[in-house]
Steps between C-alpha positions, in 0.01 A plus 500: 500500500304395808410157633129420538404363841163333433165552329142492627375213285418162653550185297160380380554171321816343641610445857876527452696655211722197462660606172585845635648342812688244291657757267607719792647201682690381193643847436622527859651150487687580179625828646608325821707256292648795310582690818651205685716399205845642426488807279617314186214250544248783538622647171477157338136471612414838350665413168385138504133566581461860383366602160781616270349660186783413261494138615121481476507618139793279400748786456734373771566194711555473873822347632460135592534587870167688492322306227255358753167511317380543143483866394122484455457365853677806642177686416365313804804472727593869486184583692626326815851649518559847647798730499469637855288469811322830429422378148349186651318679783337753268371236262375276779324786681298582190437131432375440855261797502355465150559136410252334733197685363599440138552134586156509662350633175663226290548189709835346582582322176397781267682751719822301477473493121418871501806590708732294282345646182551858620857424602578341164345784299676761713832321456463477122405866478792616713740278307383650169529859619810501721830630371690276745471170321775332703365599843272253680144604580382369838207548733126448526425863413341422164274230641405715800428792268256275315321440830480876555346548156243230569422647843441843348247356257333267749500708821551868411302629798681295762690693766871438554692613807833660408744707708533855367772694681484227766126554552275203402226618264226307318499572125263369235669230295438674168680815621793306641545272201454769236768701680718189518480419128543867414823504698624189316427656160665829598808316629526285187556808285770652718858476366666170590339192648641532851497126557118486515294307245238774458358351183448166671285685754302679230450200274416278797241750625313528171533127438319445828218729394464326164518148644268554797171442309629161382608381846252647747199320641223585255239569770709784641437821305785722393528821702333295772361647821665457836265226616385170356256567213150360543461145374864397554549242771813411689661195344660215684875513493533151349285597199675824412815415311421714198176320412 
């Protein structure tokens, strides 16, 4: 798949996407700790903070050396641990391009709850479907996929710059994201899992679409235009924490 570079939408209601920035920063900090630690410690972090389906459902227990958090809490912690730099970079690229506008449509506090909700639902779905119950699930892919689903519903006509055969091209968001989710669904039905949590992507994406109407700012219409709708005024940063 390709990495998006940026979109053409300005933020309308918030000045800085603090939650998006915070999640990206936390993911990079966690990965830096993983990378700078000895290899056994990196493995311990993945098993200690990752989501292990059999442990989540009470069918197995983790060794004491990696029993760091309650199994239910790994539905949160797994989002911030990544298996490789490319895994991290891909998730963070999509989060950076699409996250700020979805955060703009929701406000900081609601966006944070939205991201965590999508990550939790994606993790539960992947854990129920996977055939690798002892393997840890890690990464923000499910939560980021939820952001993509929300973006598709909120800003389908936005333009996103993506490199195609090394040539930057603007593509309408609905074309890009429909292709993206189609690729995830196609890949999910191929033989073997290939180490990718495809169903977390799919469930996260559709969770984002379903949850968007409950989290977005009510004055912003769905399928909104590319500029501020008439009658909506810029809010002061201090008053826009999900209220």
